[in-house]
N, C-alpha and C positions, 0 to 999 in steps of 0.2 A: 321471250315476252318483253314487249317494249315498255319502258318506264317514262312517265312524264315527270319532269323535275323543273322547279322554278329556277330562273336565271340567278336570282339572289343566292340560292343554295349552291348552285354550280360555282358562282364566283367565290364563295367561301371555301368550297372544297378545293378549287384550284389553288387558292392562296395557301391553304394548309398543306396541300401536296407539294407545292413549290418550295415552301419553307422546309418541309421534311427532307425533300430530295436535295436541297441546297447543301445539306450536310453529307451527302453520299460521296463516296470516292469515285474518281474517274474510272471508266471502264478499261480494264487491261486488254491489250490486243498485241498479238505477235505478228510481225511482218517478215517478209523474205525478199531476197533479191530476184530470184527466178520465178516466184509465184506472186500472184496478185490477190489481195484481200478485197472483198466487196462488202460494203456496209449499206444497208437499206434503211432509209429514214421515213417517217410517216408523212412528210410533205416535201415540197421542193427545197433544195439547198440554196440558201442565199449567200452564205459566207463560210469560208474555210480558212483557219489560221494554223499553220504548221510551226511547231516550237523550234525546229532546227532544219538544216538541210540534210539531215540523215534520212529523211523520208520524202517521198513525192506523192502527190495526190491530184486527182481530177475527177470530174463527174463522168459517169458512164455515157457512152454515145446513145443518143435518142432518148435518154432518160434524165429527169431532173432531180430525182430523189435518191440516186445510188452513187456512192462515192467509191472510187477505186484507189487503193493505197498500197504502196510497196516500199522496200528499202532502196535508197539511192546508192548505197555502198554495201559491199559484202562484209559480213561479219562484224558490224560495229557493236561495241560492248556497252556503250552508254544507253541510258534510258531517255526517251524524248516524249513529247506530248503533242497533241493537236486538238482542236475544238471545231465544232460545226454549229452554225445557226441556220434554222430552217424558216420557211415562209410562215409557218404557223406560230412562230415566236419561240419554239423550243430550242434550248441550248444544250449541247452535248459536249462532254470532255472525255478524252481518252489518254491513256499512257501506252506508249509503244515500245516494245523490246524486239531484238532481232532473234529469229529462229528460222533457219532455212527449211526445217521440217515442221512447218506450222500445222497445228492440230485442227485448225478451223479456218476455212477460206470464205465463209459468208456469215454475216451478222445482221440480225433484224432488230432495229430499235423500236420499242413499243411507244405509242403516243400517250399524251396525257389523258386522252379519252379512256385508255385502259385503266387509269386510276379511278375514274368515275364508274367503270364497269367492275370495280373491285378486283382488277388484275394487278400484277406487279409491273410497274413501269421502271424502265432501266435508265438510270443516270439522265433524267429528263428535267431540266429547269426551264423557266420561262423568262424571256426578255421582252421588252417593249419596243415596238417598231414604230418609227415616226410617221409612216404613210397611212396609218389608220386611226388618227385622232386619239392616240393613247388607249384605245380599246385593247383588251386582252386578245392577242392573236389566237390563243387556244380557244377562247370563248367564241370568237368570230368564226373559227373553223367549225365548231360544234353547231353554231346557228345555221351556217350555209348548208351543212350536211343534213341537218334536221329538216330544213325547208325543202331541200331537194327530195328527201325521202318521203315527206308527207304529200308533196305534189298537189296541193290544194289550189283552188281558184276562187277569188272573190271579186275580181275585176272582169267584167263581161264584155266590154265594148271598146277595147283598145287593141288594135292590130290591123292586119291586112291579109286578104286572100288574093293570090295572083298565080295563074298558070298551075292550079292544083297544089300550090304550096300555101300553107297557112302559118302565120306568125302572130303571137299575141303576148301581152303582158298579163300574167295570171294574178299578180299581186305585187304590192309595194309595201315594205315593212320598215320599221325603224327600231333601233336599239342603241343607246349610248352614242348618239350622233353618227351612226352608220346606217345608211339606207340600203335596203336589200331589194333588188328587182328580180322577180321570177319571170323569166322569158321562156316561152315554149314555141316549138315549130312542129307542124305535121306535114307529112308528104303523102298526098293522095294521087301522085302521078306514078308512072312506071319507070321513072329515072331518078336515081338517088341524087340527093342535094348535098354538096360539099360547101361548108361555110368558109369563105375566104377571110372575111373580117367583119366586125361590127363597129359602127361609128355612133357616138352619142354627142349631140351638139345642142346647146341652148341657143335659140334663134328667135327672130321676130315672128309673131303670129301672122301679121300682115306686112308685106313689103311694099313700101311706097316706091313709085317709079324713080324719083330723084334721090332716093335714100339708099345708101349701101346697106346690104344685109350683114349685120355684125353677128358672127357666130362664136360661141364660146365652147370649145371642145372639152369633154369630160372623159376621164379615163378610169375604169374600174380599179379599185385597190386590190380586189380579190375576185376570183371566179371559181365556181365549183359546178361541174357538169356530170358528176358521177364517175370521173376518170375515164370518160369515153372520148372517142374521136369526135371532132366538130363536124359531124355528118348526120344527115337525116335519111336513113334507108327508106326504100319504097314501102308504103303502108305503115310506117313507124312514126313515133313521136320522139323528139329531142327536147330536153329542157335543161336550163342552166340557171344558177343563182349568181347574180352580179352584185358585188358590194361596193358602194361608193361612199366617200366622205360626205357628210350631210350637206345639202344645198337646198335652196328654194328658188322659185321662178317668179319673176315679176308678172303682173296681170296681163301684160301685152306680149309675153314671151311663151315659148313652148319648148319641150324637150323632144327633139327629133331623133328617131332611132332608124338607122340604115343598116341593112344586112345585105352583104354582097355574096353572090354565088361564085365559087371558084370555077374558072373555065366555063362560065355560063352567063345567061342573061336574065335569070329569074330573081332580080334584085328586089328587095322589099323595103318599104319605108312607112312609118306611121309615127304619130305624135302622142306625147303625154302632156296634159294641161296642168297649170299650176295647182288646181284642186286635187289632182291625182297624187301630187307630192305632199301637199298639206295634210291630206287625210290618210297618210300612210298608217298602216296597222301596227300598233305597238306589240312587240314580242315580249311576253311575260314568262313563257315556259317553252321547253323543247322536249322532244322525244329522243331517247337514247336507245 
């Protein structure tokens, strides 16, 4: 059963959970020289700090949220530590000891979302990241996932249809100086559509002949697409939530959105006007 909960209450719960967990001890992990331990985190790993050269670690191939760790030397007797910061702002600390016969080779760290679902979160604290205007990374993560799950549409006339591919902005939302864009794509053709990249630029609505078009590129601070490939299969819909640090547009400007197809020519482009940003819908509650 889904629960609707206000963002004020969520912020309070996150603060209480973070305070309580700040007193928790680091997670003990045993490492080996001939075996590799894998640790799965709830979001992409941004930073890893090793307490000494007794251990080595790196991210698993093709995956951004799994850390591989093992002993750099055989039979070390000292205890060492390491810590990890993830994209959702969660901070994790560990204590490592050597054991060639390690009893466990895989660990899964629970997210702060588990706290709100009344599960036990393991050694999870929150840090503030500078690229999202001081917003709680964990709250941002909950919002993007909630918007993606609801998949609602209240903007009806922003998008483009081309060669049986449709793309549209379903909604623009705002919370704590973070703008959330809900972008969707539908494939009505018999050929799948692979997204190569998306480009977002603020530019002039009308370009004068003797005036250079000045474009200001914007980069999303976060994106959540349901952990799927950036691909629109035949007869299917793909949608994603893009989070930007807040911005507005002058009356003579527009936000141009360009979507390029990988190894193809069905590129799409459409515009958002200043009013689409100004009238962004305020987020007051989310569903868990």
